[in-house]
C-alpha positions as CSV (number, residue, x, y, z in Angstrom):
1,X,13.5,-85.2,-15.1
2,X,10.7,-86.1,-12.7
3,X,8.5,-83.3,-14.0
4,X,9.0,-84.4,-17.6
5,X,8.2,-88.0,-16.7
6,X,5.0,-87.0,-14.9
7,X,3.9,-84.8,-17.9
8,X,4.7,-87.5,-20.5
9,X,2.9,-90.2,-18.4
10,X,-0.1,-87.9,-18.0
11,X,-0.3,-87.3,-21.7
12,X,0.1,-90.9,-22.6
13,X,-2.6,-92.2,-20.2
14,X,-5.1,-89.4,-20.6
15,X,-8.4,-90.5,-22.2
16,X,-11.7,-88.8,-22.7
17,X,-14.7,-90.3,-20.9
18,X,-17.2,-91.0,-23.7
19,X,-20.2,-90.6,-21.2
20,X,-18.9,-87.2,-20.1
21,X,-18.4,-86.2,-23.7
22,X,-22.0,-87.1,-24.6
23,X,-23.4,-85.3,-21.5
24,X,-21.3,-82.2,-22.5
25,X,-22.7,-82.3,-26.1
26,X,-26.3,-82.7,-24.8
27,X,-25.8,-79.7,-22.5
28,X,-24.5,-77.6,-25.4
29,X,-27.4,-78.6,-27.6
30,X,-29.9,-77.8,-24.8
31,X,-28.5,-74.4,-24.2
32,X,-28.3,-73.6,-27.9
33,X,-31.9,-74.7,-28.4
34,X,-33.0,-72.5,-25.5
35,X,-31.1,-69.5,-26.9
36,X,-32.6,-70.0,-30.4
37,X,-36.1,-70.4,-28.9
38,X,-35.7,-67.1,-26.9
39,X,-34.4,-65.4,-30.1
40,X,-37.3,-66.6,-32.1
41,X,-39.8,-65.5,-29.5
42,X,-38.3,-62.0,-29.3
43,X,-38.2,-61.6,-33.0
44,X,-41.7,-62.9,-33.5
45,X,-43.3,-60.1,-31.5
46,X,-42.1,-57.2,-33.7
47,X,-43.0,-59.2,-36.9
48,X,-46.6,-59.7,-35.5
49,X,-46.9,-56.1,-34.6
50,X,-45.5,-55.0,-38.0
51,X,-48.0,-57.3,-39.9
52,X,-50.9,-56.1,-37.8
53,X,-49.9,-52.4,-38.4
54,X,-49.5,-53.0,-42.1
55,X,-52.9,-54.7,-42.3
56,X,-54.5,-51.9,-40.4
57,X,-52.9,-49.3,-42.6
58,X,-53.9,-51.1,-45.7
59,X,-57.4,-51.4,-44.4
60,X,-57.5,-47.6,-43.8
61,X,-56.2,-46.9,-47.3
62,X,-58.8,-49.2,-48.9
63,X,-61.6,-47.8,-46.7
64,X,-60.7,-44.3,-45.6
65,X,-64.1,-43.5,-44.3
66,X,-65.1,-45.7,-41.3
67,X,-68.6,-47.1,-41.7
68,X,-68.8,-46.5,-45.5
69,X,-69.1,-49.8,-47.4
70,X,-67.1,-49.9,-50.6
71,X,-68.3,-52.6,-53.0
72,X,-65.7,-54.5,-55.0
73,X,-65.2,-53.0,-58.4
74,X,-66.6,-49.6,-57.3
75,X,-64.4,-46.7,-58.5
76,X,-64.0,-43.2,-57.3
77,X,-65.3,-40.5,-59.7
78,X,-63.0,-39.3,-62.5
79,X,-63.0,-36.3,-64.7
80,X,-64.4,-38.3,-67.6
81,X,-68.1,-37.8,-68.3
82,X,-69.3,-40.8,-70.3
83,X,-72.7,-39.4,-70.8
84,X,-71.5,-36.3,-72.5
85,X,-68.4,-37.9,-74.0
86,X,-66.1,-35.4,-72.5
87,X,-63.0,-35.4,-70.2
88,X,-61.0,-32.8,-68.4
89,X,-57.4,-32.2,-69.6
90,X,-54.8,-30.0,-67.9
91,X,-51.4,-28.6,-68.7
92,X,-48.4,-28.5,-66.4
93,X,-49.4,-25.3,-64.7
94,X,-52.9,-26.4,-63.9
95,X,-55.0,-24.9,-66.6
96,X,-57.8,-27.3,-67.5
97,X,-60.2,-27.6,-70.4
98,X,-63.1,-29.9,-71.2
99,X,-62.5,-31.9,-74.4
100,X,-64.0,-34.8,-76.3
101,X,-63.1,-38.3,-75.4
102,X,-62.9,-39.2,-79.1
103,X,-59.1,-38.4,-79.2
104,X,-56.3,-39.6,-77.1
105,X,-53.7,-36.8,-77.3
106,X,-54.5,-33.1,-76.6
107,X,-52.1,-30.2,-76.5
108,X,-52.4,-26.8,-75.0
109,X,-50.5,-23.6,-76.0
110,X,-49.4,-20.7,-73.8
111,X,-52.7,-19.0,-74.3
112,X,-54.8,-22.0,-73.0
113,X,-56.0,-23.0,-76.5
114,X,-56.4,-26.8,-76.8
115,X,-55.9,-28.7,-80.0
116,X,-56.0,-32.4,-81.0
117,X,-52.6,-34.0,-81.6
118,X,-51.6,-35.7,-84.8
119,X,-51.5,-39.5,-85.3
120,X,-49.0,-41.2,-83.0
121,X,-49.4,-38.6,-80.3
122,X,-47.4,-35.8,-82.0
123,X,-48.2,-32.1,-81.5
124,X,-50.6,-30.4,-83.9
125,X,-47.7,-28.6,-85.6
126,X,-43.9,-28.3,-85.3
127,X,-44.0,-24.7,-83.8
128,X,-42.9,-26.0,-80.4
129,X,-45.6,-24.2,-78.5
130,X,-47.8,-27.2,-77.8
131,X,-47.0,-29.1,-74.6
132,X,-49.0,-32.2,-74.1
133,X,-51.9,-32.2,-71.6
134,X,-52.9,-34.9,-69.2
135,X,-56.2,-36.2,-68.1
136,X,-57.1,-34.9,-64.6
């Protein structure tokens, strides 16, 4: 009975010290803030390295030859010769022919003969031997 009395008295008279509670919450907030700060510092370094690496790679892709100045809008050479009005078209196995730029769709048969397609990009005829070419 004495133990029960002590326990009930302790439970009835127990009170939280408001100052201690505030100090405890401040400590929790301080430690949490420090942990978040350390986490942010640790995660910022890989992000900076990744951004620098991506920037460097992009710079190398845009300017693959060091020391060569590429003007904005400058393009690399293509297979289209605007002076002669011709372009190079190839089939799926790599055979290429020079054709006029006046038509959009060209087709090449198994012998390497190139013909202009019909309106709408259809093959020259319905024989099934005319795979479409692509501009090289």
